[in-house]
Backbone bond lengths (Angstrom), bond angles and torsions (degrees), N, CA, C in turn:
res aa  C-N    CA-C-N  psi(-1)  N-CA   C-N-CA  omega(-1)  CA-C   N-CA-C  phi
1 M - - - 1.456 - - 1.438 109.35 -
2 N 1.279 121.03 139.60 1.411 126.43 -178.60 1.531 111.26 -88.52
3 E 1.353 118.89 118.78 1.443 121.12 -176.52 1.534 113.08 -88.11
4 L 1.338 116.64 123.31 1.453 118.70 -179.43 1.528 109.86 -76.64
5 S 1.315 112.95 151.04 1.480 120.88 -175.57 1.487 109.00 -93.07
6 G 1.355 114.81 132.17 1.468 122.48 176.11 1.517 114.34 -75.93
7 T 1.380 113.02 -2.86 1.486 115.64 178.51 1.487 114.93 -91.28
8 E 1.373 117.10 -1.43 1.470 119.01 -177.17 1.556 107.53 -116.97
9 R 1.280 114.05 126.15 1.506 120.32 -173.94 1.523 111.01 -64.08
10 R 1.346 116.62 -29.67 1.455 116.86 -177.69 1.500 114.39 -68.35
11 N 1.328 119.39 -17.12 1.446 124.41 178.03 1.505 113.54 -83.41
12 I 1.327 120.16 -5.20 1.432 123.10 -171.01 1.571 111.06 -121.10
13 N 1.306 116.29 129.83 1.475 119.60 -179.31 1.525 107.73 -138.26
14 P 1.353 117.06 150.78 1.438 119.55 175.59 1.537 110.38 -55.03
15 G 1.313 116.65 138.70 1.505 121.93 179.87 1.534 110.88 97.61
16 L 1.296 118.10 -10.68 1.491 123.97 177.79 1.460 112.58 -73.08
17 S 1.309 119.15 141.25 1.458 123.73 176.49 1.571 105.71 -89.30
18 V 1.358 113.46 126.14 1.494 120.31 -178.62 1.502 111.11 -137.12
19 S 1.328 115.28 168.56 1.464 122.24 168.31 1.548 105.29 -117.98
20 I 1.330 115.16 128.42 1.506 119.44 -179.01 1.484 108.05 -120.85
21 V 1.330 115.91 161.38 1.493 123.24 171.65 1.518 104.51 -107.18
22 L 1.313 118.67 122.72 1.484 125.93 176.38 1.526 107.58 -73.23
23 K 1.318 113.35 158.88 1.507 121.20 -177.60 1.545 107.30 -59.22
24 Q 1.378 120.49 -43.61 1.414 121.19 -178.19 1.556 113.25 -73.36
25 D 1.266 117.79 -12.89 1.483 124.16 179.12 1.528 115.40 -100.22
26 Q 1.376 116.97 3.85 1.436 119.06 -175.69 1.506 113.33 -61.68
27 R 1.329 118.87 -36.74 1.437 122.24 -179.87 1.546 112.42 -67.50
28 T 1.311 117.10 -38.29 1.418 122.71 -178.39 1.565 112.94 -87.00
29 G 1.280 115.24 -28.48 1.474 120.52 -179.26 1.514 112.01 81.17
30 K 1.359 117.55 14.78 1.477 121.50 -179.18 1.570 108.79 -64.86
31 L 1.317 113.50 134.15 1.520 117.53 -176.60 1.474 109.64 -102.18
32 T 1.279 116.46 149.27 1.470 127.42 174.69 1.468 111.22 -121.43
33 K 1.345 117.66 127.14 1.483 122.02 -175.98 1.529 107.55 -93.80
34 G 1.337 115.01 148.69 1.462 119.85 176.92 1.499 111.38 178.73
35 I 1.361 114.14 -178.45 1.445 121.51 -178.20 1.548 106.76 -107.35
36 V 1.342 115.13 133.91 1.478 121.57 -179.93 1.482 110.51 -66.42
37 K 1.346 116.00 127.07 1.500 121.57 171.58 1.494 110.64 -100.53
38 D 1.297 116.70 -48.06 1.517 120.30 179.16 1.550 109.07 -138.06
39 I 1.361 112.35 147.90 1.479 120.82 173.85 1.539 108.06 -95.92
40 L 1.260 119.92 118.66 1.486 121.93 -175.14 1.510 115.36 -97.53
41 T 1.278 118.45 -18.30 1.494 123.92 175.49 1.509 109.83 -83.40
42 S 1.317 117.43 125.15 1.513 120.24 -176.44 1.543 107.95 -90.96
43 A 1.325 118.47 -23.13 1.480 122.22 -176.77 1.548 109.32 -69.40
44 P 1.286 117.68 150.28 1.487 123.08 179.40 1.586 111.09 -66.05
45 K 1.381 117.17 -28.30 1.442 119.91 -178.76 1.542 107.47 -142.83
46 H 1.330 115.28 152.67 1.493 122.06 172.04 1.511 108.69 -144.99
47 T 1.274 115.88 126.71 1.491 119.31 -175.97 1.516 115.83 -59.22
48 H 1.370 119.56 -27.62 1.400 122.01 -177.82 1.556 112.23 -99.22
49 G 1.311 116.42 1.67 1.464 121.55 -179.39 1.528 111.72 111.85
50 I 1.286 114.45 151.12 1.498 120.00 -178.93 1.488 106.87 -75.63
51 K 1.352 115.56 134.78 1.522 120.33 -179.38 1.540 106.19 -83.26
52 V 1.357 115.54 134.07 1.428 122.97 178.99 1.520 111.11 -138.04
53 R 1.337 115.12 159.77 1.440 123.43 173.21 1.560 106.32 -106.86
54 L 1.351 117.66 127.39 1.436 119.07 179.38 1.551 109.05 -84.31
55 A 1.327 116.77 168.68 1.464 123.10 176.31 1.528 111.72 -55.68
56 T 1.359 114.69 -27.77 1.499 120.19 -177.56 1.595 108.98 -81.62
57 G 1.316 119.19 -7.96 1.449 120.15 -179.15 1.498 112.58 97.86
58 E 1.312 118.35 -10.19 1.488 123.29 177.53 1.479 112.20 -69.18
59 V 1.346 117.68 138.43 1.465 121.66 -179.36 1.530 108.56 -115.87
60 G 1.282 115.42 136.49 1.558 121.02 177.27 1.443 109.00 -171.03
61 R 1.431 111.80 -178.36 1.485 117.35 -175.56 1.532 107.47 -102.07
62 V 1.328 118.32 141.55 1.466 122.32 -178.40 1.528 110.99 -71.81
63 K 1.269 114.06 128.65 1.510 119.82 177.71 1.574 106.80 -112.15
64 I 1.315 118.66 -38.46 1.500 120.47 -176.05 1.546 106.61 -133.55
65 I 1.348 112.43 132.60 1.474 116.16 173.95 1.512 107.18 -99.62
66 G 1.383 117.41 132.94 1.430 120.87 -179.82 1.478 115.23 103.89
């Protein structure tokens, strides 16, 4: 199975299930799962992951898609 990269905006759409790292969890790398509500990064790529807002209101960078 081909794994999509969380660093490319084109791979992320609202309604997609993702795992993100929250700002306060960046040191530990703890992941939070959720559904994308909004895409906050306007650039086509970001080295640390595309920033999104989950349906729960949490904001973080995408590490895993699916």
